[in-house]
DOGUZA-775497 format. One record per residue (C-alpha): residue in three letters; x, y, z. Coordinates in steps of 0.1 Angstrom, whole numbers, plus 2048, in hexadecimal, padded with zeros to 3 digits. Layout:
% DOGUZA-775497
ALAXYZ/...
END
This chain:
% DOGUZA-775497
UNK800800800/UNK80A8247FB/UNK81483781B/UNK81685C824/UNK835871824/UNK841883843/UNK84B8A8844/UNK86E8B2839/UNK8868C3851/UNK8988E2845/UNK8B28F8856/UNK8A791C85B/UNK8B4936842/UNK8D494A848/UNK8CB96885C/UNK8AD95886B/UNK89496B856/UNK871963862/UNK85E96B842/UNK84A95382C/UNK83D95A809/UNK819955802/UNK8209437E1/UNK81A9217F1/UNK7F992C7FF/UNK7EE93E7E0/UNK7F89627E8/UNK8149767D9/UNK82198C7F5/UNK838983811/UNK82797C832/UNK839980854/UNK836967870/UNK83D94685E/UNK85B931855/UNK86392B830/UNK872909836/UNK8548FC849/UNK83B90A830/UNK84E8FB813/UNK8518D9824/UNK82D8DB82D/UNK8248E2809/UNK8388C57FD/UNK8298AE817/UNK8068B980E/UNK80C8B37E9/UNK81B8917F0/UNK7FD887807/UNK7E58937EC/UNK7F787E7D2/UNK7F685F7EA/UNK7D08667F0/UNK7CA8687CA/UNK7DC8477C4/UNK7CA8367E1/UNK7A88427D4/UNK7B18347B1/UNK7BB8137C0/UNK79A8117D4/UNK78581A7B6/UNK7988017A1/UNK7907E57B9/UNK76B7F07BB/UNK76B7F1795/UNK7777CD793/UNK75A7C37AA/UNK7417D6794/UNK7377EF7AE/UNK74580E79C/UNK74081B779/UNK75E816761/UNK76083B759/UNK76684377E/UNK782829780/UNK792837761/UNK79085B76E/UNK79F85178F/UNK7BB83E780/UNK7C385B768/UNK7C3873785/UNK7DA85D798/UNK7F185977A/UNK7F387F775/UNK7FA88479B/UNK81686A79A/UNK82687977B/UNK82589C78C/UNK83488D7AC/UNK85087D798/UNK85789D785/UNK8598B17A5/UNK8708967B5/UNK887898796/UNK8898BE798/UNK8918BC7BD/UNK8AD8A27B8/UNK8BB8B679B/UNK8BB8D67B0/UNK8CC8C37CC/UNK8E78B67B5/UNK8ED8D97A6/UNK8F18E77C9/UNK9088CB7D4/UNK91F8D17B6/UNK9238F67BE/UNK9459017CA/UNK9479147EA/
END
């Protein structure tokens, strides 16, 4: 079965700035009183949990479809949504790994 993902732990920014951007929550202006690292890790955790939920829903509907309890169209829609969510998660993972490798190759 597919399990959830725990929150990531980040070190605070240099200078200890206590400002978070509203981009993750839909806004555009900086908002005081939050921590960028925790809001970013929370956004990643929420996205991962939604992806897991989408995949579990597709799995559940597929089983019900095999039993004949659910319409075929609902099963197809759920599986397509799960496929799209998984492709998005893999693309995000690839970008994060690529960014990490770029940072690790930088000379100090």
